[in-house]
Each structure stands twice: as C-alpha cells, then as structure tokens.
Backbone as ProteinMPNN parsed JSONL, in Angstrom:
{"seq_chain_A": "XXXXXXXXXXXXXXXXXXXXXXXXXXXXXXXXXXXXXXXXXXXXXXXXXXXXXXXXXXXXXXXXXXXXXXXXXXXXXXXXXX", "coords_chain_A": {"N_chain_A": [[-41.338, -26.649, 152.336], [-44.369, -25.563, 154.45], [-47.597, -28.219, 155.564], [-50.832, -27.213, 155.261], [-54.123, -28.35, 156.617], [-57.631, -28.957, 155.796], [-59.906, -28.527, 157.974], [-62.214, -30.666, 157.3], [-61.073, -32.753, 155.397], [-58.951, -32.989, 156.861], [-60.551, -34.735, 158.893], [-61.732, -36.536, 157.178], [-59.288, -37.671, 155.825], [-58.506, -39.181, 158.382], [-60.951, -41.226, 158.663], [-60.062, -43.292, 156.752], [-58.619, -46.229, 156.373], [-55.388, -47.678, 156.859], [-53.626, -47.973, 155.078], [-54.333, -47.179, 152.924], [-54.574, -44.183, 153.942], [-52.531, -43.535, 154.073], [-51.435, -44.313, 151.28], [-52.204, -41.671, 150.419], [-51.032, -39.317, 152.042], [-48.63, -40.02, 151.269], [-48.644, -39.245, 148.401], [-49.003, -36.354, 148.997], [-47.019, -35.743, 149.914], [-45.334, -36.177, 147.856], [-46.073, -33.816, 145.613], [-45.714, -31.557, 143.406], [-45.941, -33.495, 141.944], [-47.388, -36.364, 139.958], [-51.187, -37.087, 139.387], [-51.952, -34.355, 138.097], [-54.51, -31.681, 137.658], [-55.464, -28.567, 136.692], [-58.551, -26.739, 138.543], [-61.483, -26.331, 136.95], [-63.127, -22.875, 136.484], [-63.084, -21.594, 139.092], [-60.923, -18.649, 140.574], [-59.014, -19.086, 141.798], [-56.961, -20.556, 141.087], [-57.108, -23.469, 141.463], [-56.407, -27.21, 142.49], [-56.088, -30.291, 141.231], [-55.767, -33.541, 143.056], [-55.52, -37.032, 141.947], [-55.608, -39.861, 143.164], [-55.831, -42.725, 142.838], [-59.407, -43.854, 143.637], [-59.591, -41.742, 144.75], [-59.998, -38.226, 145.145], [-58.077, -35.242, 145.538], [-58.094, -31.892, 146.822], [-56.178, -28.925, 146.218], [-54.503, -25.357, 147.254], [-51.751, -23.721, 146.589], [-50.809, -21.19, 148.844], [-49.33, -17.708, 150.428], [-48.033, -16.837, 153.224], [-46.617, -14.491, 154.649], [-44.112, -14.302, 153.474], [-44.314, -17.073, 153.313], [-44.474, -20.114, 151.147], [-47.289, -22.463, 151.162], [-48.743, -25.117, 150.983], [-52.11, -25.68, 151.322], [-54.548, -28.279, 152.162], [-57.539, -28.234, 150.798], [-59.928, -30.258, 150.677], [-60.85, -33.636, 150.526], [-61.803, -36.495, 148.549], [-63.772, -39.088, 147.838], [-63.98, -39.897, 144.623], [-66.868, -39.861, 143.005], [-67.757, -38.269, 145.061], [-66.506, -35.901, 145.737], [-66.81, -33.546, 143.858], [-68.922, -32.503, 144.478]], "CA_chain_A": [[-42.666, -26.163, 152.497], [-45.435, -26.382, 155.092], [-49.037, -28.336, 154.686], [-52.348, -27.663, 156.141], [-55.36, -29.122, 155.884], [-59.25, -27.699, 156.465], [-60.669, -29.838, 159.206], [-63.025, -31.233, 156.624], [-59.904, -33.303, 154.847], [-58.428, -33.869, 158.091], [-61.488, -35.787, 159.624], [-62.116, -37.471, 155.984], [-58.334, -39.018, 156.16], [-58.393, -39.923, 159.415], [-61.226, -42.113, 158.484], [-60.119, -44.374, 156.021], [-57.761, -47.053, 156.511], [-54.394, -46.945, 157.542], [-52.99, -48.384, 153.557], [-55.106, -46.003, 152.077], [-54.224, -43.629, 154.239], [-50.485, -44.135, 153.709], [-51.291, -43.801, 149.711], [-53.136, -40.315, 150.14], [-50.425, -38.465, 152.659], [-47.358, -40.413, 149.505], [-49.454, -38.605, 147.218], [-49.758, -35.474, 149.224], [-45.788, -35.05, 149.681], [-44.675, -35.908, 146.089], [-46.572, -32.486, 144.641], [-46.587, -31.073, 142.138], [-45.372, -34.472, 140.314], [-48.944, -37.085, 140.083], [-51.943, -36.856, 138.316], [-52.671, -33.164, 138.603], [-55.097, -30.696, 136.94], [-55.995, -26.931, 137.264], [-59.467, -26.504, 138.065], [-61.898, -24.473, 135.591], [-64.299, -22.529, 137.489], [-62.471, -20.899, 139.618], [-60.091, -17.801, 140.17], [-57.811, -18.654, 143.079], [-56.259, -21.781, 140.523], [-57.413, -24.805, 142.952], [-55.557, -28.075, 141.326], [-56.929, -31.482, 142.05], [-54.432, -33.929, 142.49], [-56.233, -37.986, 141.624], [-54.808, -41.089, 144.05], [-57.182, -43.988, 142.659], [-60.249, -43.624, 143.113], [-59.997, -40.572, 145.593], [-59.267, -36.852, 144.663], [-57.411, -33.966, 146.743], [-58.375, -30.743, 145.953], [-55.577, -27.88, 147.049], [-54.281, -24.708, 146.249], [-50.729, -22.941, 147.172], [-51.194, -19.832, 149.47], [-48.103, -17.242, 150.939], [-48.402, -15.905, 154.035], [-45.357, -13.765, 155.16], [-43.39, -14.723, 152.769], [-43.37, -18.795, 153.446], [-45.097, -21.019, 151.037], [-48.037, -22.957, 152.136], [-49.516, -25.943, 150.306], [-53.421, -26.172, 151.361], [-55.211, -29.374, 151.376], [-58.709, -27.472, 150.955], [-60.682, -31.233, 150.334], [-60.174, -34.839, 150.063], [-62.76, -37.447, 149.002], [-64.461, -40.273, 146.847], [-64.387, -39.242, 143.028], [-68.166, -39.098, 142.905], [-68.903, -36.797, 145.761], [-66.038, -34.552, 145.978], [-67.303, -32.579, 143.212], [-70.935, -32.164, 144.893]], "C_chain_A": [[-43.861, -26.923, 153.843], [-47.029, -26.762, 154.432], [-49.804, -28.115, 155.758], [-53.611, -27.89, 155.734], [-56.662, -28.413, 156.475], [-59.683, -29.066, 157.575], [-61.844, -30.689, 158.517], [-62.274, -32.015, 156.183], [-59.5, -34.355, 155.697], [-59.17, -35.018, 158.377], [-61.841, -36.746, 158.753], [-61.004, -38.273, 155.649], [-58.294, -39.36, 156.785], [-59.235, -41.047, 159.635], [-61.001, -43.416, 158.313], [-58.809, -44.982, 156.574], [-56.792, -46.871, 156.719], [-53.545, -47.862, 155.622], [-53.341, -47.457, 152.407], [-55.055, -44.497, 152.106], [-52.695, -42.644, 154.352], [-50.795, -43.704, 152.058], [-51.662, -42.315, 149.59], [-51.605, -39.768, 150.673], [-48.589, -39.007, 151.704], [-47.636, -39.26, 148.576], [-49.506, -36.673, 147.642], [-47.878, -34.665, 149.371], [-45.24, -35.642, 148.671], [-45.387, -34.449, 145.144], [-45.308, -32.07, 144.718], [-46.33, -32.613, 141.477], [-47.05, -35.457, 140.733], [-49.892, -36.581, 139.152], [-52.369, -35.734, 138.757], [-53.451, -31.585, 137.651], [-55.727, -29.733, 137.27], [-57.854, -27.367, 137.415], [-60.426, -25.66, 137.577], [-62.697, -24.202, 136.952], [-63.908, -22.137, 138.498], [-61.01, -19.719, 139.754], [-58.968, -17.93, 141.153], [-56.83, -20.466, 142.189], [-56.163, -23.252, 141.405], [-57.391, -25.877, 142.053], [-56.467, -29.447, 142.218], [-56.128, -32.471, 141.291], [-55.593, -36.025, 142.31], [-55.003, -38.942, 142.033], [-56.473, -41.652, 143.841], [-58.449, -43.557, 142.618], [-60.759, -41.953, 144.19], [-59.595, -39.215, 145.224], [-58.852, -35.533, 145.813], [-57.438, -32.767, 146.275], [-57.309, -29.624, 147.463], [-55.223, -27.152, 146.527], [-52.32, -24.189, 147.278], [-51.089, -21.375, 147.297], [-49.625, -19.513, 150.074], [-48.732, -16.689, 151.487], [-46.997, -15.67, 154.49], [-44.415, -14.455, 154.638], [-43.288, -16.539, 152.462], [-44.879, -19.35, 152.711], [-46.245, -22.089, 151.383], [-48.813, -23.554, 151.331], [-50.723, -26.404, 151.429], [-54.198, -26.968, 151.485], [-56.988, -28.517, 151.407], [-59.96, -29.524, 151.157], [-59.846, -32.589, 149.674], [-61.688, -35.762, 150.146], [-62.927, -37.983, 147.794], [-64.72, -39.078, 145.42], [-66.448, -39.178, 143.023], [-68.907, -38.455, 143.884], [-68.085, -35.645, 146.217], [-66.851, -33.2, 145.099], [-68.658, -31.572, 143.65], [-70.639, -31.08, 145.381]], "O_chain_A": [[-44.12, -28.096, 154.113], [-47.609, -26.222, 153.49], [-49.657, -28.577, 156.889], [-54.079, -27.637, 154.624], [-56.714, -27.559, 157.36], [-59.615, -30.295, 157.602], [-62.442, -31.448, 159.28], [-62.845, -32.946, 156.751], [-59.512, -35.586, 155.669], [-58.712, -36.149, 158.213], [-62.259, -37.81, 159.211], [-61.224, -39.409, 155.228], [-57.927, -40.506, 156.525], [-58.871, -41.903, 160.442], [-61.331, -44.38, 159.003], [-58.002, -44.275, 157.177], [-56.659, -45.665, 156.927], [-52.438, -48.282, 155.956], [-52.779, -47.145, 151.357], [-55.267, -43.703, 151.19], [-52.211, -41.544, 154.618], [-50.283, -42.648, 151.687], [-51.358, -41.772, 148.528], [-50.799, -39.733, 149.744], [-47.614, -38.258, 151.657], [-46.789, -38.491, 148.122], [-49.921, -35.836, 146.84], [-47.554, -33.517, 149.065], [-44.042, -35.408, 148.836], [-45.033, -34.263, 143.98], [-44.343, -32.107, 145.482], [-46.645, -32.704, 140.29], [-47.709, -35.158, 141.728], [-49.593, -35.795, 138.253], [-53.126, -35.753, 139.727], [-52.796, -30.67, 137.151], [-56.597, -29.848, 138.134], [-58.402, -28.122, 136.611], [-60.345, -24.437, 137.691], [-62.87, -24.861, 137.977], [-64.799, -22.46, 139.285], [-60.058, -19.969, 139.016], [-58.119, -17.055, 141.322], [-56.209, -21.274, 142.879], [-55.17, -23.843, 141.831], [-58.05, -25.841, 141.014], [-57.122, -29.526, 143.257], [-55.816, -32.594, 140.107], [-56.686, -35.847, 142.848], [-53.866, -38.937, 141.56], [-57.585, -41.348, 144.272], [-58.779, -42.875, 141.647], [-61.831, -41.353, 144.27], [-58.406, -39.25, 144.908], [-59.526, -35.146, 146.768], [-56.786, -32.523, 145.26], [-57.433, -29.515, 148.683], [-55.209, -27.335, 145.31], [-52.032, -24.441, 148.448], [-51.466, -20.582, 146.435], [-48.793, -20.403, 150.249], [-49.72, -16.069, 151.095], [-46.255, -16.63, 154.697], [-43.826, -15.273, 155.344], [-42.517, -17.129, 151.705], [-45.998, -19.223, 153.208], [-45.75, -22.784, 152.27], [-49.675, -22.86, 150.791], [-50.488, -27.268, 152.274], [-55.136, -26.608, 150.774], [-57.381, -28.359, 152.563], [-60.764, -29.514, 152.089], [-58.9, -32.716, 148.896], [-62.458, -35.853, 151.102], [-62.392, -37.537, 146.779], [-65.314, -38.009, 145.284], [-67.008, -38.082, 143.048], [-70.093, -38.124, 143.862], [-68.519, -34.677, 146.842], [-67.331, -32.182, 145.597], [-69.121, -30.484, 143.309], [-71.517, -30.351, 145.843]]}, "name": "protein", "num_of_chains": 1, "seq": "XXXXXXXXXXXXXXXXXXXXXXXXXXXXXXXXXXXXXXXXXXXXXXXXXXXXXXXXXXXXXXXXXXXXXXXXXXXXXXXXXX"}
C-alpha cells in the first residue's frame, strides 16, 4: 500500500518533536488497527485515528487499481475539527 500526505499534514508532522513524529508515523503504519472512527457528515467515509492528543484524518482512495492511504490532515484534538 502507498501512503500519501497532504501538504498541510506533512508540514504539521515535520513541526513536531522527534518522539511525537515517531508515534504518529508508527500509528499510520499500523492502520487499520488503532482507535479509528468514521467521521459523520462526509460522503467519502473518511476516518480519524486518535494518537494521544493528536488526530489523523485519512481516507483510502484507488488510483489505477492501486490502493492509496491518503493522510488528509493531522492536528491536535482541539484544532482538527475547526
């Protein structure tokens, strides 16, 4: 499976300290396991993964018969849903 990041998600992850970066990347690599819920109000069935106080919004997309895990956004719990 290929993992792609939006520019905002990539930028936010790079701004974190190395320990937190490692935790987030390990959680993404471990998908679909973890504290995952489908977000309500979206037709594309995007999901959120909880990693401590951080939330990762992602979705699976298919391009040319290849499944891609697309990381849409990463932010702290209080800011991600705004």
